[in-house]
PDB file as gemmi writes it, atoms N, CA and C in Angstrom:
CRYST1    1.000    1.000    1.000  90.00  90.00  90.00 P 1                      
ATOM      1  N   UNK A   1     103.398 100.654 118.340  1.00  0.00           N  
ATOM      2  CA  UNK A   1     102.339 101.399 118.967  1.00  0.00           C  
ATOM      3  C   UNK A   1     102.326 102.796 118.348  1.00  0.00           C  
ATOM      4  N   UNK A   2     101.181 103.208 117.893  1.00  0.00           N  
ATOM      5  CA  UNK A   2     101.017 104.520 117.278  1.00  0.00           C  
ATOM      6  C   UNK A   2     100.567 105.499 118.359  1.00  0.00           C  
ATOM      7  N   UNK A   3     101.253 106.635 118.437  1.00  0.00           N  
ATOM      8  CA  UNK A   3     100.936 107.638 119.442  1.00  0.00           C  
ATOM      9  C   UNK A   3      99.618 108.340 119.189  1.00  0.00           C  
ATOM     10  N   UNK A   4      99.045 108.984 120.182  1.00  0.00           N  
ATOM     11  CA  UNK A   4      97.755 109.654 120.039  1.00  0.00           C  
ATOM     12  C   UNK A   4      97.826 110.882 119.130  1.00  0.00           C  
ATOM     13  N   UNK A   5      99.006 111.428 118.911  1.00  0.00           N  
ATOM     14  CA  UNK A   5      99.131 112.611 118.045  1.00  0.00           C  
ATOM     15  C   UNK A   5      99.129 112.262 116.561  1.00  0.00           C  
ATOM     16  N   UNK A   6      99.162 110.975 116.226  1.00  0.00           N  
ATOM     17  CA  UNK A   6      99.169 110.542 114.833  1.00  0.00           C  
ATOM     18  C   UNK A   6      97.739 110.481 114.315  1.00  0.00           C  
ATOM     19  N   UNK A   7      97.421 111.265 113.261  1.00  0.00           N  
ATOM     20  CA  UNK A   7      96.061 111.224 112.723  1.00  0.00           C  
ATOM     21  C   UNK A   7      95.823 109.933 111.944  1.00  0.00           C  
ATOM     22  N   UNK A   8      94.601 109.444 111.989  1.00  0.00           N  
ATOM     23  CA  UNK A   8      94.246 108.252 111.225  1.00  0.00           C  
ATOM     24  C   UNK A   8      93.065 108.585 110.318  1.00  0.00           C  
ATOM     25  N   UNK A   9      93.221 108.249 109.060  1.00  0.00           N  
ATOM     26  CA  UNK A   9      92.178 108.494 108.061  1.00  0.00           C  
ATOM     27  C   UNK A   9      91.958 107.231 107.254  1.00  0.00           C  
ATOM     28  N   UNK A  10      90.787 107.078 106.707  1.00  0.00           N  
ATOM     29  CA  UNK A  10      90.494 105.949 105.837  1.00  0.00           C  
ATOM     30  C   UNK A  10      90.914 106.235 104.399  1.00  0.00           C  
ATOM     31  N   UNK A  11      91.063 107.508 104.041  1.00  0.00           N  
ATOM     32  CA  UNK A  11      91.441 107.881 102.692  1.00  0.00           C  
ATOM     33  C   UNK A  11      92.914 108.284 102.666  1.00  0.00           C  
ATOM     34  N   UNK A  12      93.615 107.861 101.637  1.00  0.00           N  
ATOM     35  CA  UNK A  12      95.042 108.126 101.517  1.00  0.00           C  
ATOM     36  C   UNK A  12      95.352 109.608 101.316  1.00  0.00           C  
ATOM     37  N   UNK A  13      94.454 110.366 100.686  1.00  0.00           N  
ATOM     38  CA  UNK A  13      94.740 111.780 100.376  1.00  0.00           C  
ATOM     39  C   UNK A  13      94.836 112.661 101.622  1.00  0.00           C  
ATOM     40  N   UNK A  14      94.321 112.199 102.747  1.00  0.00           N  
ATOM     41  CA  UNK A  14      94.380 112.991 103.973  1.00  0.00           C  
ATOM     42  C   UNK A  14      95.677 112.785 104.763  1.00  0.00           C  
ATOM     43  N   UNK A  15      96.450 111.762 104.403  1.00  0.00           N  
ATOM     44  CA  UNK A  15      97.681 111.473 105.125  1.00  0.00           C  
ATOM     45  C   UNK A  15      98.741 112.519 104.810  1.00  0.00           C  
ATOM     46  N   UNK A  16      99.454 112.974 105.819  1.00  0.00           N  
ATOM     47  CA  UNK A  16     100.503 113.982 105.645  1.00  0.00           C  
ATOM     48  C   UNK A  16     101.850 113.300 105.433  1.00  0.00           C  
ATOM     49  N   UNK A  17     102.715 113.914 104.635  1.00  0.00           N  
ATOM     50  CA  UNK A  17     104.074 113.431 104.423  1.00  0.00           C  
ATOM     51  C   UNK A  17     104.993 114.218 105.339  1.00  0.00           C  
ATOM     52  N   UNK A  18     105.657 113.521 106.250  1.00  0.00           N  
ATOM     53  CA  UNK A  18     106.559 114.181 107.188  1.00  0.00           C  
ATOM     54  C   UNK A  18     107.995 114.153 106.697  1.00  0.00           C  
ATOM     55  N   UNK A  19     108.394 113.066 106.043  1.00  0.00           N  
ATOM     56  CA  UNK A  19     109.740 112.937 105.485  1.00  0.00           C  
ATOM     57  C   UNK A  19     109.663 112.135 104.202  1.00  0.00           C  
ATOM     58  N   UNK A  20     110.585 112.398 103.304  1.00  0.00           N  
ATOM     59  CA  UNK A  20     110.721 111.576 102.105  1.00  0.00           C  
ATOM     60  C   UNK A  20     112.197 111.514 101.740  1.00  0.00           C  
ATOM     61  N   UNK A  21     112.586 110.412 101.129  1.00  0.00           N  
ATOM     62  CA  UNK A  21     113.976 110.203 100.745  1.00  0.00           C  
ATOM     63  C   UNK A  21     114.044 109.913  99.260  1.00  0.00           C  
ATOM     64  N   UNK A  22     115.090 110.407  98.615  1.00  0.00           N  
ATOM     65  CA  UNK A  22     115.314 110.125  97.212  1.00  0.00           C  
ATOM     66  C   UNK A  22     114.327 110.825  96.301  1.00  0.00           C  
ATOM     67  N   UNK A  23     114.363 110.446  95.053  1.00  0.00           N  
ATOM     68  CA  UNK A  23     113.454 110.994  94.054  1.00  0.00           C  
ATOM     69  C   UNK A  23     112.757 109.855  93.329  1.00  0.00           C  
ATOM     70  N   UNK A  24     111.584 110.105  92.836  1.00  0.00           N  
ATOM     71  CA  UNK A  24     110.852 109.107  92.081  1.00  0.00           C  
ATOM     72  C   UNK A  24     111.370 109.108  90.646  1.00  0.00           C  
ATOM     73  N   UNK A  25     111.648 107.928  90.092  1.00  0.00           N  
ATOM     74  CA  UNK A  25     112.130 107.883  88.706  1.00  0.00           C  
ATOM     75  C   UNK A  25     111.009 108.208  87.731  1.00  0.00           C  
ATOM     76  N   UNK A  26     111.390 108.673  86.563  1.00  0.00           N  
ATOM     77  CA  UNK A  26     110.419 109.021  85.526  1.00  0.00           C  
ATOM     78  C   UNK A  26     110.195 107.848  84.578  1.00  0.00           C  
ATOM     79  N   UNK A  27     109.900 106.682  85.130  1.00  0.00           N  
ATOM     80  CA  UNK A  27     109.669 105.480  84.332  1.00  0.00           C  
ATOM     81  C   UNK A  27     108.166 105.306  84.141  1.00  0.00           C  
ATOM     82  N   UNK A  28     107.748 105.085  82.911  1.00  0.00           N  
ATOM     83  CA  UNK A  28     106.342 104.806  82.639  1.00  0.00           C  
ATOM     84  C   UNK A  28     106.282 103.481  81.892  1.00  0.00           C  
ATOM     85  N   UNK A  29     105.559 102.504  82.445  1.00  0.00           N  
ATOM     86  CA  UNK A  29     105.419 101.189  81.842  1.00  0.00           C  
ATOM     87  C   UNK A  29     103.951 100.931  81.584  1.00  0.00           C  
ATOM     88  N   UNK A  30     103.610 100.659  80.351  1.00  0.00           N  
ATOM     89  CA  UNK A  30     102.221 100.371  79.978  1.00  0.00           C  
ATOM     90  C   UNK A  30     101.270 101.479  80.424  1.00  0.00           C  
ATOM     91  N   UNK A  31     101.726 102.726  80.407  1.00  0.00           N  
ATOM     92  CA  UNK A  31     100.879 103.844  80.783  1.00  0.00           C  
ATOM     93  C   UNK A  31     100.704 104.012  82.272  1.00  0.00           C  
ATOM     94  N   UNK A  32     101.422 103.211  83.090  1.00  0.00           N  
ATOM     95  CA  UNK A  32     101.318 103.310  84.543  1.00  0.00           C  
ATOM     96  C   UNK A  32     102.558 104.018  85.080  1.00  0.00           C  
ATOM     97  N   UNK A  33     102.408 104.746  86.143  1.00  0.00           N  
ATOM     98  CA  UNK A  33     103.533 105.448  86.744  1.00  0.00           C  
ATOM     99  C   UNK A  33     104.037 104.693  87.962  1.00  0.00           C  
ATOM    100  N   UNK A  34     105.293 104.878  88.346  1.00  0.00           N  
ATOM    101  CA  UNK A  34     105.795 104.223  89.557  1.00  0.00           C  
ATOM    102  C   UNK A  34     104.951 104.602  90.762  1.00  0.00           C  
ATOM    103  N   UNK A  35     104.801 103.679  91.654  1.00  0.00           N  
ATOM    104  CA  UNK A  35     103.940 103.896  92.807  1.00  0.00           C  
ATOM    105  C   UNK A  35     102.525 103.430  92.529  1.00  0.00           C  
ATOM    106  N   UNK A  36     102.219 103.191  91.271  1.00  0.00           N  
ATOM    107  CA  UNK A  36     100.907 102.687  90.888  1.00  0.00           C  
ATOM    108  C   UNK A  36     100.989 101.237  90.417  1.00  0.00           C  
ATOM    109  N   UNK A  37     102.173 100.643  90.466  1.00  0.00           N  
ATOM    110  CA  UNK A  37     102.341  99.256  90.064  1.00  0.00           C  
ATOM    111  C   UNK A  37     102.187  98.347  91.273  1.00  0.00           C  
ATOM    112  N   UNK A  38     101.660  97.152  91.051  1.00  0.00           N  
ATOM    113  CA  UNK A  38     101.561  96.161  92.112  1.00  0.00           C  
ATOM    114  C   UNK A  38     102.928  95.519  92.324  1.00  0.00           C  
ATOM    115  N   UNK A  39     103.117  94.906  93.494  1.00  0.00           N  
ATOM    116  CA  UNK A  39     104.419  94.333  93.816  1.00  0.00           C  
ATOM    117  C   UNK A  39     104.831  93.258  92.815  1.00  0.00           C  
ATOM    118  N   UNK A  40     103.901  92.464  92.313  1.00  0.00           N  
ATOM    119  CA  UNK A  40     104.255  91.425  91.353  1.00  0.00           C  
ATOM    120  C   UNK A  40     104.662  92.031  90.012  1.00  0.00           C  
ATOM    121  N   UNK A  41     104.104  93.186  89.657  1.00  0.00           N  
ATOM    122  CA  UNK A  41     104.502  93.865  88.429  1.00  0.00           C  
ATOM    123  C   UNK A  41     105.921  94.422  88.547  1.00  0.00           C  
ATOM    124  N   UNK A  42     106.241  94.973  89.699  1.00  0.00           N  
ATOM    125  CA  UNK A  42     107.586  95.497  89.923  1.00  0.00           C  
ATOM    126  C   UNK A  42     108.603  94.366  89.901  1.00  0.00           C  
ATOM    127  N   UNK A  43     108.280  93.268  90.590  1.00  0.00           N  
ATOM    128  CA  UNK A  43     109.198  92.131  90.610  1.00  0.00           C  
ATOM    129  C   UNK A  43     109.359  91.533  89.215  1.00  0.00           C  
ATOM    130  N   UNK A  44     108.310  91.554  88.405  1.00  0.00           N  
ATOM    131  CA  UNK A  44     108.410  91.083  87.032  1.00  0.00           C  
ATOM    132  C   UNK A  44     109.305  91.976  86.189  1.00  0.00           C  
ATOM    133  N   UNK A  45     109.186  93.291  86.374  1.00  0.00           N  
ATOM    134  CA  UNK A  45     110.043  94.228  85.642  1.00  0.00           C  
ATOM    135  C   UNK A  45     111.507  94.065  86.023  1.00  0.00           C  
ATOM    136  N   UNK A  46     111.759  93.700  87.272  1.00  0.00           N  
ATOM    137  CA  UNK A  46     113.125  93.500  87.751  1.00  0.00           C  
ATOM    138  C   UNK A  46     113.623  92.078  87.512  1.00  0.00           C  
ATOM    139  N   UNK A  47     112.830  91.261  86.833  1.00  0.00           N  
ATOM    140  CA  UNK A  47     113.168  89.871  86.509  1.00  0.00           C  
ATOM    141  C   UNK A  47     113.483  89.064  87.763  1.00  0.00           C  
ATOM    142  N   UNK A  48     112.646  89.230  88.794  1.00  0.00           N  
ATOM    143  CA  UNK A  48     112.834  88.542  90.060  1.00  0.00           C  
ATOM    144  C   UNK A  48     111.905  87.348  90.221  1.00  0.00           C  
ATOM    145  N   UNK A  49     110.856  87.244  89.396  1.00  0.00           N  
ATOM    146  CA  UNK A  49     109.900  86.142  89.522  1.00  0.00           C  
ATOM    147  C   UNK A  49     109.554  85.584  88.141  1.00  0.00           C  
ATOM    148  N   UNK A  50     109.124  84.330  88.141  1.00  0.00           N  
ATOM    149  CA  UNK A  50     108.637  83.683  86.930  1.00  0.00           C  
ATOM    150  C   UNK A  50     107.198  83.261  87.197  1.00  0.00           C  
ATOM    151  N   UNK A  51     106.269  84.099  86.785  1.00  0.00           N  
ATOM    152  CA  UNK A  51     104.851  83.865  87.061  1.00  0.00           C  
ATOM    153  C   UNK A  51     104.288  82.753  86.192  1.00  0.00           C  
ATOM    154  N   UNK A  52     104.700  82.692  84.930  1.00  0.00           N  
ATOM    155  CA  UNK A  52     104.141  81.696  84.010  1.00  0.00           C  
ATOM    156  C   UNK A  52     104.449  80.269  84.472  1.00  0.00           C  
ATOM    157  N   UNK A  53     105.690  79.987  84.823  1.00  0.00           N  
ATOM    158  CA  UNK A  53     106.049  78.643  85.297  1.00  0.00           C  
ATOM    159  C   UNK A  53     105.384  78.330  86.633  1.00  0.00           C  
ATOM    160  N   UNK A  54     105.312  79.317  87.521  1.00  0.00           N  
ATOM    161  CA  UNK A  54     104.678  79.102  88.813  1.00  0.00           C  
ATOM    162  C   UNK A  54     103.200  78.812  88.685  1.00  0.00           C  
ATOM    163  N   UNK A  55     102.544  79.459  87.738  1.00  0.00           N  
ATOM    164  CA  UNK A  55     101.119  79.241  87.517  1.00  0.00           C  
ATOM    165  C   UNK A  55     100.856  77.849  86.963  1.00  0.00           C  
ATOM    166  N   UNK A  56     101.766  77.337  86.136  1.00  0.00           N  
ATOM    167  CA  UNK A  56     101.608  75.985  85.602  1.00  0.00           C  
ATOM    168  C   UNK A  56     101.690  74.942  86.712  1.00  0.00           C  
ATOM    169  N   UNK A  57     102.541  75.187  87.711  1.00  0.00           N  
ATOM    170  CA  UNK A  57     102.729  74.226  88.793  1.00  0.00           C  
ATOM    171  C   UNK A  57     101.677  74.383  89.884  1.00  0.00           C  
ATOM    172  N   UNK A  58     101.468  75.626  90.353  1.00  0.00           N  
ATOM    173  CA  UNK A  58     100.603  75.861  91.514  1.00  0.00           C  
ATOM    174  C   UNK A  58      99.276  76.528  91.157  1.00  0.00           C  
ATOM    175  N   UNK A  59      99.033  76.700  89.880  1.00  0.00           N  
ATOM    176  CA  UNK A  59      97.811  77.354  89.391  1.00  0.00           C  
ATOM    177  C   UNK A  59      97.759  78.830  89.781  1.00  0.00           C  
ATOM    178  N   UNK A  60      96.596  79.328  90.128  1.00  0.00           N  
ATOM    179  CA  UNK A  60      96.383  80.755  90.376  1.00  0.00           C  
ATOM    180  C   UNK A  60      97.303  81.279  91.472  1.00  0.00           C  
ATOM    181  N   UNK A  61      97.956  82.398  91.224  1.00  0.00           N  
ATOM    182  CA  UNK A  61      98.861  83.088  92.156  1.00  0.00           C  
ATOM    183  C   UNK A  61     100.160  82.343  92.443  1.00  0.00           C  
ATOM    184  N   UNK A  62     100.477  81.341  91.657  1.00  0.00           N  
ATOM    185  CA  UNK A  62     101.745  80.650  91.845  1.00  0.00           C  
ATOM    186  C   UNK A  62     102.871  81.420  91.171  1.00  0.00           C  
ATOM    187  N   UNK A  63     104.062  81.348  91.735  1.00  0.00           N  
ATOM    188  CA  UNK A  63     105.222  82.007  91.146  1.00  0.00           C  
ATOM    189  C   UNK A  63     106.490  81.346  91.648  1.00  0.00           C  
ATOM    190  N   UNK A  64     107.553  81.497  90.875  1.00  0.00           N  
ATOM    191  CA  UNK A  64     108.876  81.059  91.296  1.00  0.00           C  
ATOM    192  C   UNK A  64     109.757  82.286  91.416  1.00  0.00           C  
ATOM    193  N   UNK A  65     110.514  82.370  92.499  1.00  0.00           N  
ATOM    194  CA  UNK A  65     111.509  83.424  92.623  1.00  0.00           C  
ATOM    195  C   UNK A  65     112.723  83.024  91.804  1.00  0.00           C  
ATOM    196  N   UNK A  66     113.412  84.026  91.253  1.00  0.00           N  
ATOM    197  CA  UNK A  66     114.624  83.743  90.513  1.00  0.00           C  
ATOM    198  C   UNK A  66     115.599  84.904  90.652  1.00  0.00           C  
ATOM    199  N   UNK A  67     116.863  84.628  90.445  1.00  0.00           N  
ATOM    200  CA  UNK A  67     117.890  85.667  90.504  1.00  0.00           C  
ATOM    201  C   UNK A  67     117.917  86.377  91.839  1.00  0.00           C  
ATOM    202  N   UNK A  68     117.846  87.709  91.807  1.00  0.00           N  
ATOM    203  CA  UNK A  68     117.905  88.495  93.035  1.00  0.00           C  
ATOM    204  C   UNK A  68     116.639  88.328  93.883  1.00  0.00           C  
ATOM    205  N   UNK A  69     115.549  87.827  93.296  1.00  0.00           N  
ATOM    206  CA  UNK A  69     114.342  87.546  94.072  1.00  0.00           C  
ATOM    207  C   UNK A  69     114.600  86.449  95.086  1.00  0.00           C  
ATOM    208  N   UNK A  70     115.425  85.462  94.728  1.00  0.00           N  
ATOM    209  CA  UNK A  70     115.786  84.393  95.660  1.00  0.00           C  
ATOM    210  C   UNK A  70     116.639  84.965  96.775  1.00  0.00           C  
ATOM    211  N   UNK A  71     117.569  85.844  96.431  1.00  0.00           N  
ATOM    212  CA  UNK A  71     118.423  86.459  97.454  1.00  0.00           C  
ATOM    213  C   UNK A  71     117.609  87.335  98.384  1.00  0.00           C  
ATOM    214  N   UNK A  72     116.606  88.032  97.843  1.00  0.00           N  
ATOM    215  CA  UNK A  72     115.757  88.891  98.652  1.00  0.00           C  
ATOM    216  C   UNK A  72     114.965  88.068  99.664  1.00  0.00           C  
ATOM    217  N   UNK A  73     114.524  86.883  99.240  1.00  0.00           N  
ATOM    218  CA  UNK A  73     113.775  86.016 100.135  1.00  0.00           C  
ATOM    219  C   UNK A  73     114.643  85.590 101.283  1.00  0.00           C  
TER     220      UNK A  73                                                      
END                                                                             
């Protein structure tokens, strides 16, 4: 349940940051910065999924988890 004092906006730029932990790494992949990658791209970089084999079996949006991706599941 969100309290009445919490502002709600449709645009992300209006949201306030109240706390943050850690630092963002300076990794740039294919000209994209962290925080701008989709979850499947991050999991691919971490070698947690096999999209090509999953697509052959289940077609569009199919994937197989592997390694630490299986443990995460």
